[in-house]
N, C-alpha and C positions, 0 to 999 in steps of 0.2 A: 341281677334278676330284673325282669321286665313284666309289665302287666297293664291292666286297664284301671282307670279311675273314673268315678262319676261325681258330678257336682251340680248344684243349683244354688243360687243366692237369693236371699229374701232380705232386702234392706229397707229400713224405715228411718226417717229423719224428721225430727220436729224441732222447732225453735221459734224465736221471736227476733225481729229486726226492728230497731228504733232509729228513726231519722229526725233531724232537726231541720225544719224548713226555713225560708228566708225571714219569717216573722218570729223566729225563735220558738215555735211551737213544736212539741214532741209528737211524732206520729209513730205508732207501733203497729206492726204487721205480724200475724202468725204465719209461720212457714211449716208446711207439711208435705213430705214426698214419700212415695212408696215405689219400690222397684222389685220385680221378681223375674229372674232369668229363666230361660228354658233349661231343661236337663241337658248337660253337656258331657261328652265322653272325651277322655284324654289318655294319652299313652304315658305310663310311668316307668322310670328307670331308677333302680335302687341299688346301692352298694353299702355294705356294712361289715363289721367284724364283731367277734364275741371275745370278751376278756373275762376270764374266770378269776374271782377273788374269794377263795375259800368256798363257802356255800352260796355265794352270790355270783352273778354274771352281769357285766355291763354290756349293752348292745348298742353302740353308736351307729347311726346310718345317715347317709345323705340321699335325699330323694329329689328327683327332677320330674316334673310333669309338663307336657306340652298339650294344651287344651285345644280342641277343635271347635267348630261352631262359628257362627257369624256375630257373636256378641262382642261389641267393641267397648262395653262398659267394664268388663272384667279382664284381668290380665291373661295373656296367652301363655306365658312362661311362668312357672312356679317352681321354686327350689326351697328346700327346707332341710334342717338338721334335726334329727330325733335321737333321743337317748332312752333306751329301754333298760329295765332292771328286772332280772328274774332271780328267784331263790327257791 
């Protein structure tokens, strides 16, 4: 099966960095960064099977998405394994 996927990322990072200078004095700095990507479209390819176990069914699948766009911060290739359960 093949189809389209949409994504955007909203990343926030905060922290503190502490350094020791040549006079053995401690200097602390607050770090804060924000990143928001544009909406991207990718082509997804999915393969899976269905296993019946009585009243239940297991649905394992492998999904691969190739993302378009000009964003170099996020990965272009994404693969995942998913396990569904129905009853």
